[in-house]
C-alpha positions in Angstrom: -24.1 -12.8 -13.8 -21.0 -14.8 -13.9 -19.7 -12.7 -16.8 -19.9 -9.4 -14.8 -16.5 -7.7 -14.8 -15.1 -4.9 -12.7 -14.1 -2.9 -15.8 -17.7 -2.8 -16.8 -18.7 -1.4 -13.5 -15.9 1.1 -13.6 -17.1 2.2 -17.0 -20.6 2.6 -15.7 -19.5 4.7 -12.7 -17.4 6.9 -15.0 -20.4 7.5 -17.3 -22.6 8.5 -14.3 -19.9 10.8 -12.9 -19.0 12.4 -16.3 -22.6 12.6 -17.7 -21.7 11.2 -21.1 -20.0 8.2 -22.8 -17.5 10.5 -24.5 -16.2 12.2 -21.4 -16.1 8.9 -19.5 -14.0 7.5 -22.4 -11.6 10.4 -22.2 -11.2 9.9 -18.4 -10.6 6.2 -18.7 -8.3 6.5 -21.6 -10.6 4.5 -23.9 -12.4 5.2 -27.1 -16.1 6.0 -26.9 -16.9 2.8 -28.7 -15.0 0.8 -26.2 -17.0 2.3 -23.3 -20.2 1.6 -25.2 -19.2 -2.0 -25.7 -18.5 -2.3 -21.9 -21.8 -0.9 -21.0 -23.6 -3.2 -23.5 -21.8 -6.2 -21.9 -22.9 -5.0 -18.5 -26.5 -4.7 -19.6 -26.4 -8.2 -21.0 -25.0 -9.5 -17.7 -27.7 -7.8 -15.6 -30.5 -8.5 -18.0 -31.6 -4.9 -18.8 -30.6 -1.3 -19.6 -28.6 0.6 -17.0 -28.9 3.9 -18.9 -31.5 5.8 -20.8 -29.8 7.4 -23.8 -31.8 10.5 -24.9 -29.3 11.3 -27.7 -27.9 14.7 -28.7 -26.2 16.9 -26.2 -28.4 15.8 -23.3 -26.8 13.7 -20.5 -27.5 10.1 -20.2 -29.8 9.1 -17.4 -29.4 6.1 -15.1 -32.3 3.7 -15.0 -33.8 2.2 -11.8 -32.0 -1.1 -12.6 -28.8 0.9 -13.2 -29.1 2.6 -9.8 -29.2 -0.8 -8.1 -26.2 -2.0 -10.1 -24.3 1.3 -9.4 -24.9 1.1 -5.7 -23.5 -2.4 -5.3 -21.0 -1.9 -8.1 -19.3 1.0 -6.3 -19.0 -1.2 -3.2 -17.3 -3.9 -5.3 -15.0 -1.3 -6.9 -14.1 0.0 -3.5 -13.3 -3.5 -2.2 -11.3 -4.2 -5.3 -9.3 -1.0 -4.8 -8.7 -1.9 -1.1 -7.5 -5.3 -2.1 -5.2 -4.0 -4.8 -3.7 -1.5 -2.2 -3.3 -4.3 0.4 -1.5 -6.5 -2.1 0.8 -3.6 -3.2 1.6 -2.9 0.5 2.3 -6.6 1.1 4.6 -6.7 -1.8 6.4 -3.6 -0.6 6.9 -5.2 2.8 4.3 -3.3 4.7 2.4 -6.4 5.9 2.4 -8.2 9.2 5.0 -10.5 10.6 4.8 -12.7 13.7 8.1 -13.8 15.2 8.7 -16.1 18.1 11.9 -15.5 20.1 13.8 -16.2 23.3 15.7 -14.2 25.8 19.2 -13.8 24.3 17.9 -13.3 20.7 15.4 -10.7 22.0 18.3 -8.8 23.6 20.9 -8.9 20.9 19.7 -10.0 17.4 16.0 -9.1 17.3 16.3 -5.4 18.1 18.5 -4.9 15.0 16.1 -6.9 12.9 13.1 -4.9 14.2 14.9 -1.5 13.8 16.0 -2.2 10.2 12.6 -3.6 9.2 10.9 -0.5 10.6 13.4 1.8 8.9 12.9 0.1 5.5 9.1 -0.4 5.9 7.6 2.2 8.3 4.1 0.8 7.8 4.9 -2.8 8.7 3.2 -4.6 11.6 5.6 -6.6 13.7 4.3 -8.9 16.4 6.7 -10.6 18.8 6.2 -13.4 21.4 8.9 -14.7 23.8 8.5 -18.2 25.2 10.9 -21.0 25.9 8.9 -24.2 26.1 10.5 -27.6 26.0 8.8 -28.4 22.7 8.2 -25.2 20.8 5.8 -25.1 17.8 5.7 -22.8 14.8 1.9 -22.6 14.9 0.8 -19.4 13.3 4.2 -17.7 13.5 6.0 -16.6 10.4 9.5 -17.1 12.0 10.7 -18.7 15.2 14.1 -18.3 16.8 15.2 -21.3 18.9 18.4 -22.7 20.3 18.7 -25.8 18.0 16.9 -27.4 15.1 13.3 -28.5 15.7 11.5 -31.7 14.7 8.6 -31.7 12.4 7.6 -30.0 9.2 9.9 -27.1 9.5 12.9 -25.6 7.8 15.7 -23.5 9.4 18.8 -21.6 8.8 21.6 -21.9 11.4 22.6 -18.4 12.5 25.3 -18.9 15.1 27.3 -21.4 17.2 26.9 -19.9 20.7 29.7 -21.3 23.0 29.2 -21.7 26.8 31.3 -19.6 29.1 31.9 -19.7 32.9 30.9 -16.4 34.6 32.3 -16.2 38.2 32.8 -13.7 40.8 36.2 -12.1 40.4 38.8 -14.1 42.3 36.9 -17.4 42.3 38.9 -19.0 39.5 42.3 -17.9 38.0 43.4 -18.0 34.4 41.6 -17.5 31.1 40.4 -21.1 31.0 39.0 -23.2 33.8 39.1 -27.1 33.7 35.5 -28.3 33.6 36.1 -30.8 36.4 36.8 -27.8 38.7 33.0 -27.3 38.7 32.6 -30.6 40.6 30.8 -29.7 43.8 31.0 -26.0 43.1 27.9 -23.9 43.7 26.2 -22.9 40.4 23.2 -20.8 39.5 21.6 -22.0 36.4 18.6 -21.9 34.0 15.7 -24.3 34.5 15.9 -27.7 32.9 14.4 -26.7 29.6 15.8 -25.9 26.1 19.5 -26.6 25.9 20.2 -26.7 29.6 19.8 -30.5 30.1 22.3 -31.2 27.3 24.8 -28.8 28.9 24.5 -30.4 32.3 24.9 -33.9 30.6 28.2 -32.5 29.2 29.2 -31.6 32.8 28.5 -35.2 34.0 30.5 -36.7 31.1 33.5 -34.6 32.2 33.2 -35.8 35.8 31.7 -32.5 37.1 28.7 -32.5 39.3 28.2 -28.9 40.4 25.8 -28.0 43.2 22.8 -26.1 41.6 21.8 -23.6 44.3 19.4 -21.5 42.3 17.5 -21.8 39.0 15.9 -19.0 37.1 15.2 -18.2 33.4 16.4 -14.6 33.8 20.0 -14.0 32.7 20.3 -10.7 34.6 19.0 -12.4 37.7 21.6 -15.2 37.4 24.4 -12.6 37.0 23.1 -10.7 40.0 23.4 -13.8 42.0 26.9 -14.4 40.7 27.8 -10.8 41.8 26.3 -11.6 45.2 28.5 -14.6 45.7 25.7 -17.2 45.4 27.6 -19.2 42.9 29.0 -19.1 39.4 27.0 -19.5 36.1 27.6 -21.2 32.8 26.0 -19.1 30.2 26.2 -18.9 26.4 28.3 -16.2 24.9 25.2 -14.4 23.5 23.8 -13.9 27.1 27.2 -12.8 28.4 27.6 -10.4 25.5 24.1 -8.9 26.0 24.9 -8.2 29.6 28.3 -6.8 28.8 29.6 -9.0 31.7 33.2 -8.7 30.6 33.3 -5.0 31.5 31.9 -5.6 35.0 34.8 -5.5 37.4 32.9 -7.7 39.9 32.8 -10.6 37.4 35.3 -12.6 35.4 34.5 -14.6 32.2 36.4 -17.8 31.7 36.4 -20.4 28.9 35.9 -24.0 29.9 38.4 -26.7 29.1 37.2 -29.0 27.5 34.6 -26.8 26.0 30.9 -27.7 26.5 29.4 -28.2 23.0 27.9 -24.8 21.9 24.2 -24.3 21.5 23.0 -23.6 17.9 21.0 -20.4 17.3 18.6 -21.2 14.5 15.7 -19.4 12.7 12.8 -21.6 11.7 9.7 -21.4 9.5 7.1 -23.9 8.2 8.5 -26.1 5.5 7.4 -25.2 2.0 6.0 -21.9 3.0 6.3 -19.0 0.6 7.7 -16.1 2.6 6.2 -12.7 2.5 8.7 -10.0 1.5 8.8 -8.8 5.1 9.6 -12.3 6.4 12.2 -12.9 3.7 13.9 -9.6 4.6 13.8 -10.4 8.3 15.7 -13.7 7.5 18.3 -11.8 5.5 18.8 -9.2 8.3 19.0 -11.9 11.0 21.7 -13.8 8.9 23.7 -10.5 8.5 23.5 -9.7 12.2 24.5 -13.2 13.2 27.5 -13.1 10.8 28.7 -9.9 12.5 28.3 -11.5 15.9 30.3 -14.5 14.8 33.1 -12.2 13.7 33.0 -10.5 17.1 32.9 -13.8 18.9 36.0 -15.0 17.0 37.9 -12.0 18.4 37.1 -12.8 22.0 36.8 -16.6 22.2 39.6 -18.9 21.3 37.3 -21.9 20.5 37.0 -25.4 21.8 40.0 -26.6 23.9 40.9 -30.2 24.4 
């Protein structure tokens, strides 16, 4: 039965439902001879007649073999229709997308991506996971945000250079810029030694600054709360400072560092050579647009690296 075709089963179902070859042909948009040819091909495939043809005005009758073929044929037609609908929904962007993210992106970039995807594709299924391991892996994710390029069989687009800024309790330091060596021995609250944090602290050491880390946590809001409490200052990327709207907090002051610590790179990754679904492709486009807007905003508030 390798030559069995769905169109033959569809013709059979139409004949059963309409009661004649002529009415089935009219419903399907075929000639009656075309329907007869399809039924004949079906009968050759299954090895016997599927209809008794009494002739004249009397309706055709399904044979016992035909009843078996029709029962399973309708199941195949239903599955084929479901498959066609799923493919159409996928092409329209109403599939599923799994995105890995991290704290700052989750707060600033990703909400815009999610909102616009849902507005454009109300039926889409978006799954998010937020982890910040030392060696992240794409795994089954469609897209992964991370602060820097990843090794391995992945591709990426760089979204943003995210400069580090000093957030201190108001009155701790004066001036827009603070020399990096002023942090030598100063109390600092900081992230754990994962992701980009070790590279940032190496930049401190090269500049002759050895701050006293008095508290480590992965939570940006917790770090800022400790700065407000006077526990110490914090060096955070602009995206985290922007997400918390720290510049408008009269208890805090945001300073640039001189010389600047090399910025972290916000990148969006995917498995190399993968064909993106329409939903994933659109998510990348939106993320790039959002990041470009943030870069313009950043340029208005941050003067750039100082020597």
